[in-house]
C-alpha positions, 0 to 999 in steps of 0.5 A: 844868110851870113853869120859873123863870129863874135863874143866877149873880146872878139867884136867884129869890125867894120871890115868884117861886116863889109867882107860878109856884105861882099860875100853875099850875092844879095842886093838887099841886105839887113844887118843885125848887130845883136851887140850895143858894142858893134852897132856903130861898126854895122852902121859904118859898114852899111854906109860904105857898102857899094852896089848894095842897099843895106839896112841896119836893125839896131838889135843890141842882144841876141834875143832882140835879133831872134825876135826881129828875124821872127818878124822878117818871116812876115814880109815877102816881096816887100821893099827892104826899108819896110822890112827893116822898119818892121823888124826895128818895131819889135825891138822895144818889146823884148826884154833881155835877162842874162845870168852869169857868176860874179867874178869879183866883190863889187858894189854896183847899182846899189847892190852888194855882190860877192865873188861867186854869187849869181848875178842877173842883168836886165838889158845890160844893167845889173839888177839882182844878185844871189847865191841862188840861181832859181832865186836870181832867175825869178828876181831877174824875171820879176824885174823884166815885168815877166808877169805881163809877158806872153812868152819866156824863152830860155837859151842855155849856154855851154856851162849848163844842160838841157835837164838843168834848163828844164828844171830851171824852167819848171821853178820858174813856171811856179811863178809865172803861171800864165806865160808860155815857156820854151827852152833852146840850146844857145851854146853861149859862153860865159852866161849859163842862161840868157832869157828872152821876155816878150 
């Protein structure tokens, strides 16, 4: 119903959430922060909202938020508390994988990373680094337990194209043969690929 713009260094404030809450005609509202850095702002806004019942589903990534929205579709004429609980229940089934480029040399999480290498983050933790995109993606999905998952969704960002994403998925399919794959234009900055494993 309402999207609050955000991104790196553009974290929405409690006031931004309250403005969104007040702009909606709804009396019952569910907030999806989709970022751990703005979870507190969303919770404060829910606590300070007047004349509306506001619940926070503590999604800390876009894939979690999308999965929660899909779960919301399973409810109709249900109290907002039950809807929020149902949405919260699916968050733990989502592994968020992000691929980007290292901007400097670093030793982190037991990994030696060189500037310009591809790095893979699993739920915000650095778990793999490589000069090769395909190797990074496979290593990341192995760490995410993708071999036991049902669905893998690849969101490609501003720095990638559909054809590139299709090639990546073609490579991944050789390693994860039983999973369903989907490619979606995410349009995100800084991360050429965000991959949801469910």
